[in-house]
C-alpha positions in Angstrom: 115.9 17.9 107.6 118.6 19.7 109.3 118.8 22.1 106.5 115.1 22.7 106.7 115.4 23.4 110.5 118.4 25.6 109.8 116.5 27.5 107.2 113.5 27.9 109.4 115.7 29.3 112.2 117.5 31.6 109.8 114.1 32.8 108.4 112.8 33.3 112.0 116.0 35.2 112.9 115.8 37.3 109.8 112.2 38.2 110.4 113.0 39.0 114.0 115.9 41.1 113.0 113.8 42.8 110.3 111.1 43.6 112.9 113.7 44.9 115.3 115.2 47.1 112.6 111.8 48.3 111.6 111.0 49.1 115.3 114.3 50.9 115.7 113.8 53.0 112.6 110.3 53.8 113.8 111.6 54.8 117.2 114.3 57.0 115.6 111.7 58.7 113.4 109.4 59.2 116.4 112.2 60.7 118.6 113.4 62.9 115.8 109.9 64.3 115.1 109.4 64.8 118.9 112.8 66.5 119.1 112.0 68.8 116.2 108.7 69.6 117.7 110.3 70.5 121.1 112.8 72.7 119.4 110.1 74.3 117.3 108.0 75.0 120.4 111.0 76.2 122.4 112.0 78.6 119.6 108.5 80.1 119.5 108.3 80.4 123.2 111.7 82.2 123.4 111.2 84.2 120.1 109.3 87.1 121.8 112.0 87.3 124.5 114.7 87.3 121.8 112.8 89.9 119.8 112.4 92.1 122.8 116.0 91.8 123.7 117.0 92.7 120.1 114.7 95.7 120.2 116.1 96.9 123.5 119.6 96.6 122.1 118.6 98.5 118.9 116.9 101.2 121.0 120.0 101.6 123.2 122.2 101.8 120.1 120.0 104.5 118.5 120.0 106.4 121.8 123.7 106.2 122.0 124.1 107.4 118.4 121.6 110.2 119.0 123.5 111.3 122.0 126.7 111.5 120.0 125.2 113.2 116.9 122.8 115.6 118.7 125.6 118.2 119.4 126.7 118.0 115.8 123.1 118.4 114.5 122.5 121.4 116.8 125.7 123.0 115.7 124.7 122.5 112.0 121.3 124.1 112.7 123.1 127.0 114.4 125.3 127.4 111.4 122.3 127.4 109.1 120.6 130.2 111.1 123.9 132.1 111.1 124.1 131.7 107.3 120.6 132.9 106.9 121.3 136.0 108.9 124.6 136.6 107.1 123.0 136.6 103.6 120.0 138.7 104.8 120.5 141.9 102.7 119.9 144.0 105.8 123.0 142.5 107.4 124.9 141.8 104.3 124.9 145.3 103.0 126.0 146.8 106.3 128.9 144.3 106.5 130.0 144.6 102.9 129.2 148.2 101.8 132.0 150.5 101.2 131.3 154.0 100.0 134.0 153.6 97.3 132.2 150.7 95.6 130.4 151.1 92.3 127.1 149.2 91.9 129.0 146.6 89.8 131.7 146.3 92.4 129.2 145.8 95.3 127.3 143.3 93.2 130.4 141.2 92.6 131.4 141.4 96.3 127.8 140.4 97.4 127.6 137.5 95.0 131.1 136.3 96.0 130.3 136.5 99.7 127.0 134.6 99.4 128.6 131.8 97.4 131.6 131.6 99.8 129.3 131.5 102.8 127.2 128.8 101.1 130.3 126.7 100.2 131.5 127.1 103.8 128.2 125.6 105.1 127.4 123.0 102.4 128.6 120.1 104.6 126.0 120.9 107.2 123.3 119.3 105.0 124.3 115.8 106.3 123.2 116.8 109.8 120.0 118.6 109.1 116.7 117.6 107.6 116.0 117.8 103.9 113.4 120.5 104.6 115.9 122.7 106.5 118.5 122.3 103.9 116.0 123.1 101.2 115.0 126.3 103.0 118.7 127.4 103.2 119.4 126.6 99.5 116.2 128.4 98.4 117.3 131.4 100.5 120.6 131.5 98.9 119.1 131.2 95.4 116.5 133.9 96.1 119.0 136.3 97.5 121.3 135.8 94.5 118.3 136.4 92.2 117.3 139.5 94.1 120.8 140.9 94.0 121.2 140.0 90.3 117.9 141.5 89.4 118.6 144.7 91.2 122.1 145.0 89.6 120.7 144.5 86.1 118.4 147.6 86.5 121.2 149.9 87.6 122.7 152.5 85.3 126.4 152.1 84.6 127.5 155.0 86.8 125.4 153.9 89.8 127.1 153.6 93.2 127.1 150.8 95.7 124.8 152.9 97.8 122.3 153.1 95.0 122.3 149.3 94.6 121.9 148.9 98.3 118.8 151.2 98.3 117.2 149.2 95.4 117.8 145.9 97.2 116.5 147.1 100.5 113.5 148.8 98.9 112.6 145.5 97.1 113.0 143.6 100.4 110.8 146.2 102.2 108.0 145.6 99.7 107.6 142.0 100.7 104.7 141.2 103.0 106.8 138.9 105.2 110.6 139.0 105.6 111.7 135.7 103.9 114.8 135.5 106.1 112.6 135.6 109.3 110.4 132.9 107.8 113.4 130.8 106.9 114.8 131.2 110.5 111.4 130.2 111.9 111.3 127.1 109.7 114.8 126.1 110.8 113.9 126.6 114.5 110.8 124.5 114.0 113.0 121.7 112.6 115.2 122.0 115.7 112.3 121.6 118.0 111.5 118.3 116.3 114.8 117.0 117.5 113.6 117.0 121.0 
């Protein structure tokens, strides 16, 4: 009988322990789910604040970068306008013309000067818009094409003055001065910086 009573006590204790363990696990699960829920709710309550804080920091960083790069960008645009003016045949021929040049000599000097000026300013493209750089590149190519075209039509004994006249005459036949149009486009691009 004692073994029966011992067994009954053991079974009762085992059931009681099992119930306590079950209740403990149930409490752990409840508290875990409640904790996760609180963390989830807290995260979504603070998320807009964190997003706003990140956006403010990002705007401040962009503002700081813009303040540092704006002078470089303005200088690059300035150099593009200067380049456009320097390759304008009206200015180029005055600067490079020498009465002793033949048409072939002047042609070679003009082509060399335009290419040198372009290479000197090629790094400015990292500070300007693609549109502005495209205008400058197109101006360079069109000017070289104009000069090459004028030089091909010249007789072998032509002087540099003859070549200058042909280039300026062709430029004068255009409805709008392409160099003024290019300068206006670059200036418009500058205005977009502000």
